[in-house]
GUDOKE-347783 format. One record per residue (C-alpha): residue in three letters; x, y, z. Coordinates in steps of 0.1 Angstrom, whole numbers, plus 5000, padded with zeros to 4 digits. Example, Ala and Ser with C-alpha at 12.3 -4.5 7.8 and 13.67 -1.06 7.14 Angstrom:
# GUDOKE-347783
ALA512349555078
SER513749895071
//
This chain:
# GUDOKE-347783
MET235560583759
SER239060453758
ASN241760653775
GLU245360613786
ARG244460443818
ALA243460133800
GLN245160083767
PRO245359753747
PRO248459533751
GLN251459613729
GLY250759543693
SER247059443699
GLN244059603682
GLN240659693697
LEU237459833683
VAL236460163698
ALA232860303700
LEU232360663690
PRO229160863689
SER227761003657
LEU228761363649
ALA226561663646
ILE227461723610
ARG226662063594
SER223862063569
GLN225962143538
PHE227661803539
ALA226361543515
THR224961213529
ALA226660963505
GLY230160833506
ILE232760753532
VAL235560943549
ILE238460803569
GLY240160963599
VAL243660863610
ASP245060973644
ILE248860893648
GLY250160943683
GLY253460853698
THR252060533712
ASN248760453696
GLN247260473661
THR243560503655
VAL241460473623
ALA237760553619
ALA235360543590
ALA232260763589
ARG229460843565
LEU228861203555
ASP225761223576
GLY228061193607
GLU227460823616
VAL230860673626
ILE230660323612
THR233760163627
THR236860263647
ARG240060063653
ARG242960143676
ARG246359973676
ARG249360023699
LEU252860043685
GLN255259763693
PRO258259853715
ASN261060003694
GLY258760053665
ILE259660303637
ALA257760513613
GLU257360233587
ASP255760013614
VAL253260283622
VAL252360323585
ALA251859953582
ASN249559953612
VAL247560243597
PHE247160083563
GLU246059753578
MET243459923599
ILE242260143570
ASP241759823549
GLU239759663577
ALA237759983583
LEU236960023546
ASP235759663544
ALA233459723574
ALA232260053560
LYS231559923526
ARG229559633541
ALA227559893561
GLN227060103530
GLU225959833506
HIS222259903510
LEU222960273502
GLY224660203469
ASP227560443474
GLU230760313490
ARG233160583476
LEU236060693497
LEU235961063494
ARG238761193516
VAL241261083544
GLY241961323573
VAL245261253592
GLY246261403625
PHE249961343633
GLY251561363668
GLY254261603659
PRO255161903637
VAL254161863601
ASP254562063569
GLN250962103560
LYS251562273527
HIS253761993513
GLY252061713532
CYS255261593550
VAL256061513586
ILE258761733599
THR259861513628
SER258661303657
HIS260161333692
HIS258860983701
VAL259160753671
PRO262260743648
GLY262060743610
TRP259561023605
ASP261961303595
GLY260661443562
TYR258261153556
PRO255861223527
LEU252861093546
ARG250061273526
ALA251461143492
THR251960793506
ILE248360783517
GLU246960933484
GLN248960693462
LYS247960393483
LEU244260473484
ASP243860683453
THR241960963471
GLN242661303485
ALA244261323520
VAL244561613544
LEU247461623569
ASP247761833600
ASN249261813635
ASP247061603658
ALA246461883682
ASN245262103654
ALA242961833642
ALA241661773677
ALA241162153681
LEU239062153649
GLY237061853660
GLU236262003694
ALA235362333678
LEU233062183653
PHE231561893673
GLY232761903709
ALA233262123739
GLY234162423718
ARG230962443697
GLY230062813694
VAL233362943707
LYS235163153681
ASN238563163699
LEU239862863717
LEU243062683727
TYR243062303726
VAL245962123745
ASN246561753741
VAL248361593771
GLY249361243762
THR252661083753
GLY253761433743
ILE252061773747
GLY250761983717
ALA248262253711
GLY245862363684
ILE244662723681
VAL241362833667
LEU241063203660
ASN237863353647
GLY236563003639
ALA239562893619
LEU242762693627
TYR245762913631
HIS248962753617
GLY251463033620
GLU254063163596
HIS255862833591
GLY252862603599
VAL254062483633
ALA252062713657
GLY250862533688
GLU254062363700
ILE253262453736
GLY254962133748
HIS258262283740
VAL257762603759
THR260362623787
VAL258762613821
MET261862513842
PRO265062663828
GLY267762393832
GLY265162133840
PRO264961773828
PRO265961693792
CYS263161683766
GLY263061473734
CYS263461783713
GLY266961843728
LYS266062133751
LEU265962133789
GLY262862203810
CYS260162193784
LEU256562153795
GLU256561813778
ALA259461693799
LEU257561783831
ALA253861723824
SER253361473797
GLY252061113803
ARG255560983795
SER257261223820
ILE254761133847
GLY255560763842
ARG259260833844
ARG258961043876
ALA256760763891
ARG259360503884
GLU262060713899
ALA259860783930
ALA258960423935
ILE262560303931
ALA263660563956
ASP260960473982
ALA259260133976
ALA256960184006
ALA255560503992
GLY255360353958
ALA253760023969
ALA250360093951
LEU252160183919
ILE254459883920
GLU251559653926
LEU249659793896
ALA252759743875
GLY252959373883
GLY255459403911
GLU258159583891
ALA258859953898
ALA260759973865
ALA257559883847
ILE255460173860
GLU253860383833
GLY251460683832
PRO248260473832
HIS249360313865
VAL249660663881
PHE246160763869
ALA244660433883
ALA246460473916
ALA245560833920
ALA241860753913
ALA242060503941
GLY243360763966
ASP247160693966
ALA248960993979
LEU252160953958
ALA250160913926
GLN247961213933
ARG251061423939
LEU252561293907
ILE249561433888
GLU249161753908
GLU252761873904
PRO252661853866
ALA249362043867
GLN251262343881
TYR253662353851
LEU250762303827
GLY248862583843
LEU251862813840
ALA252162743803
LEU248362773797
ALA248263103815
GLY251063233793
ALA249163123762
ALA245963293776
ASN247763613783
LEU248963613746
LEU245863493728
ASP242963573751
PRO240963263742
GLY237363223753
MET238062863763
ILE240962623770
ILE240162263762
VAL242461993776
GLY242461653759
GLY244561343759
GLY245061073785
LEU245561323814
SER242261493807
ASP240261203822
SER241761263857
GLY238861483867
ASP239261703897
LEU242761553904
LEU243961753874
PHE241462023868
VAL241262173904
PRO245062243907
LEU245162323869
ARG242562593871
ASP244162733903
ALA247562753885
VAL246062923854
ARG244263183876
ARG247463243896
HIS249563313866
LEU246963493844
LEU247163863840
PRO244864003868
SER242864223845
LEU242163933820
PRO238963733825
MET239563373834
PRO238863153804
ALA236862833809
VAL239362543814
VAL237462223805
PRO238161863795
ALA237661773759
GLU234161643752
TYR235661353734
GLY238461293759
TYR241161063746
ASN239161023713
ALA239461393705
GLY242361313682
ILE240361073660
ILE237361303660
GLY239661573649
ALA241061353621
LEU237461303609
ALA236861673611
LEU239861733588
ALA238261493563
PHE234861653566
ASP236062013565
GLY235362173531
LEU233561883515
//
């Protein structure tokens, strides 16, 4: 599966292979649903039949300095292509209806009114009527939620959280967000924005975050922040950062999060430290959430989740260290769908309630 270590070049598109989903029996078997996952860097679109077969999936990377309208244009182009592919695959079944579109957005959304509240990574999203835009363009029902909520639902229905009634899903990618499943249902909170764990302060007075605060988890443990810290470390000590600089084409200023993951996997000490240190802050935040919610499982998705023991050994240690001593340690596991948990979640939004 694709992950943040090996993303397509800027502006390019790739086909992504996804497994069929274990759809619940009450779903019909005719028609098409579309899932749309909108992250701060990548957009993904998938088409699936109601029997769970994922027919086609496409992913596109936003051009540098792209804005909300560029993302929307990418999404509609990929939806058109996915629908064409899905309808060709469905022709022998005689039912190519598009029944619903599920959209997971990488930032806070007003689920009730179908609008994006804001994005901390891409300009132009404030108040954007995304659900209405999709429904008018495609003449079908759309469901909009935060991408971490969508991924939490997807992992609860189809992934690592199957059979777990209470779980916390945390997406660690360009930003950091969480989805909460309580008693088998998504929890949105009083104002619909529950789960913004990326903006929990873990270092008072720490580095600035895109939300305007200082010392947020996202500013210390996201893929973007790891890339920033790697650039700073390599510029300060080129010898220590040699492996990172080489992976970035010889330019320390070009180092990004995927270079850190690749170097760490190859045994580079600096890169491993750059992953282990954020794991401590992430563990602090997850332990706080576990103390509050008492989940049976914590699922970590996004690009960082594919780091294996480099992430999960120090992460579990940090959670255990900060957890209330009398509280049982929840299972801390990678998302079954890894980087693709977001698009699986978007499909889950489309399926849910059909």
